[in-house]
C-alpha positions in Angstrom: 244.0 15.5 71.5 241.2 12.9 72.1 242.0 10.7 75.0 241.6 6.9 75.0 238.8 7.2 77.5 236.9 9.6 75.4 237.4 7.4 72.3 236.1 4.4 74.2 233.1 6.3 75.7 232.0 7.6 72.3 232.4 4.3 70.5 231.7 1.7 73.2 228.6 0.3 71.4 230.5 -0.3 68.2 233.4 -1.8 70.1 231.1 -4.1 72.1 229.3 -5.2 68.9 232.6 -6.0 67.1 233.9 -7.9 70.2 230.7 -9.9 70.4 230.8 -10.8 66.7 234.4 -11.9 66.9 233.5 -14.2 69.8 230.5 -15.6 67.9 232.5 -16.2 64.7 235.3 -17.8 66.6 233.0 -20.2 68.4 231.0 -21.0 65.3 234.3 -21.7 63.4 235.4 -24.0 66.2 232.1 -25.8 66.0 232.2 -26.3 62.2 232.8 -24.3 59.0 229.2 -24.9 57.9 228.0 -23.2 61.1 230.5 -20.3 60.6 229.4 -19.9 57.0 225.7 -19.8 58.0 226.2 -17.2 60.7 228.3 -14.9 58.4 225.9 -15.2 55.5 222.8 -14.7 57.7 224.3 -11.4 59.0 224.8 -10.1 55.5 221.3 -11.2 54.5 219.8 -9.4 57.5 221.7 -6.2 56.6 220.6 -6.5 53.0 216.9 -6.8 54.0 217.3 -3.9 56.5 218.8 -1.7 53.7 215.8 -2.5 51.6 213.2 -1.8 54.3 214.7 1.6 55.1 215.0 2.5 51.4 211.5 1.4 50.4 209.8 3.2 53.3 211.8 6.4 52.6 211.6 6.3 48.8 209.2 9.2 48.6 211.5 11.4 50.6 214.9 10.3 49.2 216.4 12.7 46.7 219.6 10.5 46.1 218.6 8.2 43.3 221.8 6.1 43.6 221.1 5.1 47.2 217.4 4.5 46.4 218.3 2.3 43.4 220.9 0.2 45.3 218.7 0.0 48.4 215.8 -1.6 46.4 218.1 -4.0 44.7 219.6 -5.3 48.0 216.5 -7.3 48.9 217.1 -9.5 45.9 220.8 -9.7 46.6 219.9 -10.8 50.1 217.4 -13.4 48.7 220.0 -14.9 46.4 222.6 -14.9 49.2 220.0 -16.8 51.2 219.8 -19.4 48.4 223.6 -19.5 48.4 223.5 -20.2 52.2 220.8 -22.9 51.9 222.6 -24.8 49.1 225.9 -24.9 50.9 227.4 -28.4 51.2 226.7 -29.7 54.7 223.4 -27.9 55.1 221.8 -31.0 53.5 218.7 -29.1 52.4 219.2 -29.5 48.6 221.3 -32.5 47.7 222.9 -32.5 44.3 226.3 -33.3 42.7 226.4 -29.7 41.4 227.8 -27.1 43.7 224.8 -24.7 43.6 226.3 -22.5 46.3 229.2 -21.4 44.1 226.9 -20.7 41.2 224.6 -18.6 43.4 227.7 -16.8 44.8 228.9 -15.8 41.3 225.4 -14.8 40.1 224.7 -12.7 43.2 228.1 -11.0 43.1 227.6 -10.1 39.4 224.2 -8.7 40.3 225.6 -6.7 43.2 228.5 -5.3 41.2 226.3 -4.3 38.2 223.9 -2.7 40.7 226.6 -0.6 42.3 227.8 0.5 38.9 224.5 1.1 37.2 223.2 3.2 40.1 225.5 6.1 39.0 223.4 6.5 35.9 220.5 7.7 38.0 222.5 9.8 40.5 222.2 13.3 39.1 218.9 12.9 37.1 216.2 15.3 38.0 213.4 12.8 37.3 212.3 10.8 40.3 213.3 7.1 40.2 210.5 4.7 39.4 210.8 2.4 42.4 208.1 0.0 41.3 209.7 -0.5 37.9 213.1 -1.2 39.5 211.6 -3.7 42.0 209.9 -5.5 39.1 213.1 -5.6 37.0 215.1 -7.1 39.9 212.3 -9.6 40.7 212.4 -10.9 37.1 216.2 -11.0 37.0 216.4 -12.9 40.4 213.7 -15.3 39.3 215.6 -16.1 36.0 218.9 -16.6 37.9 217.3 -19.0 40.3 215.5 -21.0 37.5 218.8 -21.0 35.5 220.6 -22.6 38.4 218.0 -24.9 40.1 215.6 -25.8 37.3 217.1 -25.3 33.9 220.6 -26.1 35.1 222.2 -24.2 32.3 224.3 -21.9 34.5 228.1 -22.5 34.1 229.7 -24.9 36.6 231.9 -23.0 39.1 233.4 -25.8 41.3 234.3 -29.4 40.7 235.2 -32.0 43.4 238.9 -33.0 43.2 239.6 -30.1 40.8 238.5 -26.9 42.5 237.5 -23.7 40.9 236.6 -23.8 37.2 238.1 -21.3 34.8 234.7 -19.7 34.5 234.5 -19.0 38.2 238.0 -17.5 38.3 237.4 -15.2 35.3 234.0 -14.3 36.5 235.5 -13.1 39.8 238.1 -11.0 37.9 235.3 -9.5 35.8 233.3 -8.7 39.0 236.5 -7.0 40.5 236.8 -4.9 37.3 233.2 -3.8 37.6 233.7 -2.9 41.2 236.9 -0.9 40.4 234.9 1.1 37.8 232.1 1.7 40.4 234.8 2.9 42.9 236.2 5.3 40.3 232.8 6.7 39.6 232.1 7.1 43.3 235.3 9.2 43.6 234.3 11.3 40.7 230.8 12.0 42.1 231.6 12.2 45.8 230.1 15.7 46.0 226.7 14.0 45.7 227.2 12.3 49.1 228.0 13.6 52.5 231.7 13.0 53.5 230.7 10.2 56.0 228.4 8.3 53.6 231.0 8.6 50.8 233.8 7.1 52.9 231.6 4.3 54.1 230.5 3.3 50.6 234.0 3.7 49.3 235.5 1.3 51.9 232.6 -1.0 51.5 233.6 -1.3 47.8 237.2 -1.8 48.8 236.4 -4.8 51.1 234.0 -6.2 48.5 236.9 -6.2 46.0 239.1 -7.9 48.6 236.4 -10.5 49.2 236.1 -11.3 45.5 239.9 -11.5 45.1 240.0 -14.1 48.0 237.4 -16.2 46.3 239.7 -16.6 43.2 242.3 -18.3 45.3 240.7 -21.0 47.5 240.9 -24.7 46.6 238.1 -25.9 48.8 234.9 -24.2 50.1 236.3 -24.4 53.6 239.8 -23.1 52.9 241.4 -20.1 54.7 241.1 -17.9 51.6 237.3 -18.6 51.6 237.2 -17.8 55.3 239.1 -14.5 54.7 236.8 -13.7 51.8 233.8 -14.1 54.1 235.3 -11.8 56.7 235.9 -9.2 54.0 232.3 -9.6 52.8 231.1 -9.2 56.4 233.0 -5.9 56.8 231.7 -4.6 53.5 228.1 -5.3 54.5 228.7 -3.8 57.9 230.0 -0.6 56.3 227.0 -0.6 54.0 224.8 -1.0 57.0 226.5 2.1 58.6 226.0 4.1 55.4 222.4 3.3 54.6 220.6 1.9 57.7 222.2 3.6 60.7 222.8 6.9 58.9 219.2 6.7 57.6 217.8 6.2 61.1 220.1 8.2 63.3 221.1 11.0 60.9 218.4 11.2 58.3 219.3 14.6 57.1 222.8 13.4 56.2 221.3 10.9 53.8 217.7 11.3 52.9 217.4 15.0 53.0 220.9 16.0 51.8 219.6 17.4 48.5 216.8 19.2 50.4 219.4 20.9 52.5 221.4 21.8 49.4 218.3 23.3 47.8 217.5 25.2 50.9 220.9 26.8 50.8 220.5 27.6 47.1 217.2 29.3 47.7 218.5 31.1 50.7 221.4 32.4 48.6 219.0 33.5 45.9 216.8 35.3 48.4 219.8 37.0 50.0 221.0 38.2 46.6 217.7 39.5 45.3 217.4 43.3 45.1 213.9 43.3 46.5 212.7 43.1 50.1 211.7 39.6 51.3 210.3 39.0 54.7 208.5 36.1 56.4 206.1 36.5 59.3 204.6 34.0 61.7 200.9 33.7 62.5 201.2 36.6 65.0 202.8 38.7 62.2 206.2 38.7 63.9 209.1 38.8 61.4 210.9 35.4 61.5 213.1 35.9 58.4 214.3 38.8 56.3 216.9 38.9 53.5 219.9 41.2 53.5 218.0 43.9 51.5 215.4 44.0 54.2 218.2 44.4 56.8 219.0 47.7 55.1 215.4 48.8 55.7 215.2 47.5 59.3 216.4 49.9 62.0 219.1 48.4 64.3 218.0 44.9 63.4 214.6 45.2 64.9 212.2 42.5 63.8 209.1 44.5 62.8 207.7 46.7 60.1 208.5 49.9 62.1 211.3 50.9 59.8 210.5 54.5 58.8 213.6 55.9 60.5 216.2 53.5 58.9 219.3 55.6 58.1 220.5 53.4 55.2 217.3 53.3 53.1 214.4 55.0 54.6 211.0 53.5 54.1 208.3 56.1 54.1 205.5 55.8 56.6 203.0 55.4 53.7 204.9 52.4 52.3 205.1 50.8 55.7 201.4 51.3 56.2 200.6 49.8 52.8 202.7 46.7 53.6 201.0 46.3 56.9 197.6 46.6 55.4 198.4 44.1 52.7 199.8 41.7 55.3 196.6 41.9 57.4 194.4 41.4 54.3 196.4 38.2 53.3 195.9 36.9 56.9 192.2 37.6 56.8 191.4 36.3 53.4 194.1 33.5 53.3 194.7 34.5 49.7 197.6 36.1 47.9 197.4 39.9 47.8 199.1 42.0 45.2 199.4 45.7 44.9 201.3 48.5 43.2 202.3 51.3 45.5 203.6 54.7 44.6 205.2 56.9 47.3 207.1 60.1 47.5 210.7 59.5 48.5 213.6 61.9 48.4 211.8 64.3 46.1 211.1 61.5 43.6 208.1 59.2 43.1 209.0 55.6 43.7 206.9 52.6 42.5 206.8 49.3 44.3 205.2 45.9 43.3 204.2 44.1 46.5 202.9 40.6 47.2 201.7 39.2 50.5 201.5 35.4 50.2 199.9 33.2 52.9 201.8 29.9 53.4 200.1 26.8 54.9 202.7 24.1 55.1 200.7 21.3 56.7 197.3 21.1 58.5 199.0 21.1 61.9 201.5 23.9 61.3 200.7 27.5 62.0 200.5 29.5 58.8 203.2 32.0 57.8 203.1 35.0 55.5 205.6 36.1 52.9 206.1 39.7 51.9 207.9 40.3 48.6 208.5 44.0 47.7 210.2 44.9 44.4 211.3 48.4 43.3 209.7 48.8 39.8 210.3 52.5 39.3 212.5 51.9 36.3 209.8 49.6 34.8 207.2 52.3 35.4 209.3 54.9 33.6 209.9 52.5 30.8 206.1 51.9 30.6 205.5 55.6 30.4 208.0 56.0 27.7 206.4 53.1 25.8 203.0 54.8 26.2 204.4 58.0 24.8 206.0 56.2 21.9 202.7 54.4 21.2 200.9 57.7 21.2 203.4 59.1 18.8 202.9 56.1 16.5 199.1 56.6 16.7 199.4 60.3 16.0 201.6 59.7 12.9 199.2 57.1 11.6 196.3 59.5 12.1 198.2 62.3 10.2 199.1 60.0 7.4 195.7 58.2 7.2 193.5 61.3 7.5 195.1 64.7 7.4 197.5 63.9 4.6 194.8 62.2 2.6 192.4 65.1 2.6 194.5 67.5 0.5 195.1 64.8 -2.1 191.4 63.9 -2.2 190.7 67.6 -3.0 193.4 67.6 -5.6 192.1 64.5 -7.3 188.4 65.6 -7.2 189.0 69.1 -8.6 191.5 67.9 -11.2 189.1 65.2 -12.4 186.2 67.7 -12.5 188.3 70.1 -14.7 189.5 67.3 -16.9 186.1 66.0 -17.7 184.3 69.3 -18.0 186.9 71.7 -19.2 184.8 72.7 -22.3 181.6 73.3 -20.2 183.0 75.3 -17.3 183.4 79.0 -17.2 186.8 80.6 -16.8 185.9 82.0 -13.4 184.8 78.5 -12.2 188.1 77.0 -13.4 190.1 79.7 -11.7 188.2 79.0 -8.4 188.9 75.3 -8.7 192.6 75.9 -9.5 192.8 78.1 -6.4 191.3 75.3 -4.3 193.8 72.9 -5.8 196.7 75.2 -5.0 195.6 75.6 -1.4 195.4 71.8 -1.1 198.8 71.4 -2.6 200.3 74.0 -0.2 198.6 72.3 2.8 199.9 68.9 1.8 203.4 70.3 1.2 203.4 72.1 4.5 202.3 69.0 6.3 205.0 66.9 4.6 207.6 69.5 5.5 206.6 69.5 9.1 206.6 65.7 9.2 210.0 65.5 7.6 211.5 68.1 10.0 209.9 66.5 13.1 211.2 63.0 12.1 214.7 64.5 11.6 214.6 66.0 15.1 213.5 62.7 16.6 216.3 60.8 14.9 218.9 63.4 15.7 219.6 64.1 12.1 218.5 67.8 12.2 221.1 69.9 14.1 220.6 73.7 14.7 223.0 76.0 12.7 223.4 78.7 15.4 224.1 82.2 14.3 223.5 85.9 15.3 219.9 86.9 14.5 218.2 90.2 15.2 214.9 89.7 17.0 213.2 92.7 15.3 214.1 91.4 11.9 212.8 87.9 12.8 209.4 89.5 13.6 209.4 91.6 10.5 210.1 88.7 8.2 207.4 86.6 9.9 204.9 89.4 9.5 205.8 89.9 5.8 205.5 86.1 5.1 202.1 85.8 6.8 200.5 89.0 5.7 198.7 87.6 2.6 197.1 84.8 4.7 196.0 87.3 7.3 194.6 89.8 4.8 192.5 87.1 3.2 190.8 86.7 6.5 190.8 90.5 7.2 193.1 90.0 10.2 195.8 92.6 11.1 199.3 91.6 12.3 200.9 94.2 14.6 204.4 94.4 16.1 204.6 96.4 19.2 207.2 97.3 21.9 210.0 95.0 20.5 213.7 95.4 21.2 216.2 94.9 18.5 218.5 92.6 20.4 220.5 89.8 18.8 219.8 86.2 19.7 221.8 83.1 19.0 219.7 80.5 17.1 219.0 78.7 13.8 217.3 81.1 11.4 215.4 78.5 9.5 214.0 76.9 12.6 212.9 80.2 14.3 211.3 81.3 11.0 209.4 78.0 10.9 208.3 78.5 14.5 207.1 82.1 14.0 205.2 81.2 10.8 203.5 78.2 12.4 202.4 80.3 15.4 201.2 83.2 13.3 199.4 80.8 11.0 197.8 79.1 14.0 196.7 82.5 15.3 195.2 83.5 12.0 193.3 80.2 11.9 191.6 80.9 15.2 191.1 84.6 14.9 187.9 86.3 14.0 187.7 88.7 11.0 188.5 92.4 11.9 190.7 91.3 14.8 194.4 91.7 15.4 197.5 89.5 16.1 200.2 91.0 18.2 203.9 90.1 17.9 206.4 91.1 20.7 210.1 90.4 21.5 211.2 91.6 25.0 214.3 91.0 27.0 213.7 88.7 30.0 217.0 88.3 31.9 219.5 86.5 29.7 216.8 85.5 27.2 214.6 87.2 24.7 211.0 86.3 25.1 208.9 86.2 21.9 205.1 86.2 22.0 202.3 85.7 19.4 198.9 86.8 20.8 195.5 86.5 19.1 192.0 87.6 20.1 190.3 84.4 18.9 188.3 81.6 20.3 190.9 80.6 22.9 191.5 77.1 24.3 189.7 75.2 27.0 191.9 74.6 30.0 191.7 70.8 29.9 193.0 70.9 26.3 195.9 73.2 26.8 198.4 70.7 28.1 197.7 68.3 25.2 198.6 70.8 22.4 202.3 70.5 22.8 202.4 66.7 22.9 202.7 64.4 20.0 200.0 62.2 21.6 197.6 65.1 21.2 194.3 63.9 19.7 192.6 67.3 20.2 192.0 69.1 16.9 189.6 72.1 16.4 188.6 73.7 13.1 189.4 77.4 12.7 186.9 80.2 12.7 186.5 79.8 8.9 186.5 75.9 9.2 190.2 75.6 8.5 191.6 72.2 9.3 194.8 71.2 11.0 196.6 68.4 12.8 198.4 70.1 15.8 201.8 68.8 14.5 203.0 72.3 13.8 202.9 73.2 17.5 204.8 70.0 18.4 207.4 70.9 15.8 207.6 74.4 17.2 208.3 73.1 20.7 211.0 70.7 19.4 212.7 73.5 17.4 212.7 75.9 20.4 214.2 73.3 22.7 216.9 72.5 20.2 217.9 76.2 20.3 218.2 76.3 24.0 214.8 77.8 24.8 211.3 76.8 25.9 207.8 77.2 24.6 204.5 77.6 26.5 201.1 79.1 26.2 198.5 81.2 28.1 194.9 81.0 26.9 191.4 81.9 28.1 188.5 80.3 26.4 186.5 82.8 24.4 189.1 85.6 24.8 192.2 84.5 23.0 195.6 82.7 23.2 199.2 83.8 23.6 202.2 81.6 22.7 205.5 82.4 24.3 209.0 81.2 23.6 212.5 82.2 24.7 215.8 82.3 23.0 219.3 83.0 24.5 220.6 86.5 24.0 223.7 86.4 21.7 226.3 88.0 24.0 225.6 85.5 26.8 226.0 82.6 24.4 229.2 84.0 23.0 230.7 84.4 26.5 229.8 80.8 27.3 231.6 79.6 24.2 234.7 81.7 25.0 
């Protein structure tokens, strides 16, 4: 519990000031009421001017628009209070039968109450308060009030000798009290916009202002006890305002001027701590002076450096550490933001990071600092790769539709038009030759459309394999029989050797399509008088099928492209046959749907062999059981 001695020790200045003021006011009251009134009012005027001076000089730093608005207005409230003091009866500075002092009192208190209420309209606005405009508005308002009372004399009378307060004066004071009550209510509602100390000081200042106004509805003469009590209440309210705005502004500036700045700092700190990426700040000697919680996972035992390769929670590889250090050094040397994308091997996976090193020069006298921001963008890189593949797929499909599918129809249209226009002039042999060309073009277009349709069904998941028992020897025999006519036309022999008649578990239509495409492709690139060899051999739990030709072969740099939809590599056959490469892509999709895989082995100028596997039937049946 705080002792009386400690209480006196911590507040002796305030207690001394209050004691001195009590003595001064007592002595001034003993001298005359005019002297007492002058001392009280001068104190409030000095406080009002002091509030303005602090506010005006700190206006570029103040984030609280309410305090700034009220602070600017108080120089004009103080000026009007000065006119109220100078026109008081007994001062003999301005002699008139009209009680100007009461009129100035009512006008000033109205202005003060409206200011304390209106200020809340600017409290939470993001836009900076236009201090010059506020100053100009209050200058005009104060000038009009002064002219209305002293020159135009059209301000309502507030006090009459022998009668006392007029009805206007009394109702005006009640209206002012009502406005102050509304201001106090709004202050309570928005108290989170102020520090607890400033909120309490402003709140009690409003309470004593309301008490002062209530006293000034009761007095009969300007020197009555109610008027004296009202001046005391006003004195206390101005003293509390002084404590809130002047003393707090000078002695504890962060409580008042920089409160929003501190709040924003906490918001940004919370944001930095919750971000998934690494954030670190280094001083001019490149010593770490801040790191977020994510960086703490990378730092070993809380050490403040980039030597974090042995962190147990989330190891940073040495290559990434070196890249960050290099980027930091470059930012320090160039005094420019450095950006880089880093790919490192981490836990048998390739991780991708986007890194920024940002030099920060706060002021000309401050030493520079450097900010490192490191984000894991591995998922974005994977998404980028997928988008590239999808884009390549789109380009390939457009190429097929725009070029390869157009060619057969061009041939069909050309030959059909030639026959139509010259049927009576052409010999029978010529017409048969054109009809054969048209038939080939139609078959080519149909095969291409069939492949496109099947491939699109696979991509959309609409095409599902109908798995059944299939004899591997019969699959090869059927494929050979289907392709024999095409091979004989080119004088190419199809041979089945060393094959095992073992059942596989697969979709018959899909496997037939694969074998026909592979054989057709082999015929296309085979030389006349050569052979195509078909095999099916057991390879562990799979049957390995192969289609080998002795044709032109494929250059090594083009082999990996053949089984990708993004493949733009297309070569004419030995007899100038055309193709798109879509058949091989479809073969790969069909084999993978049936639980196998497809690959190739080729030597340029020697020949090419395509391999694919299918699961043996009894293994698949056991898995199903």
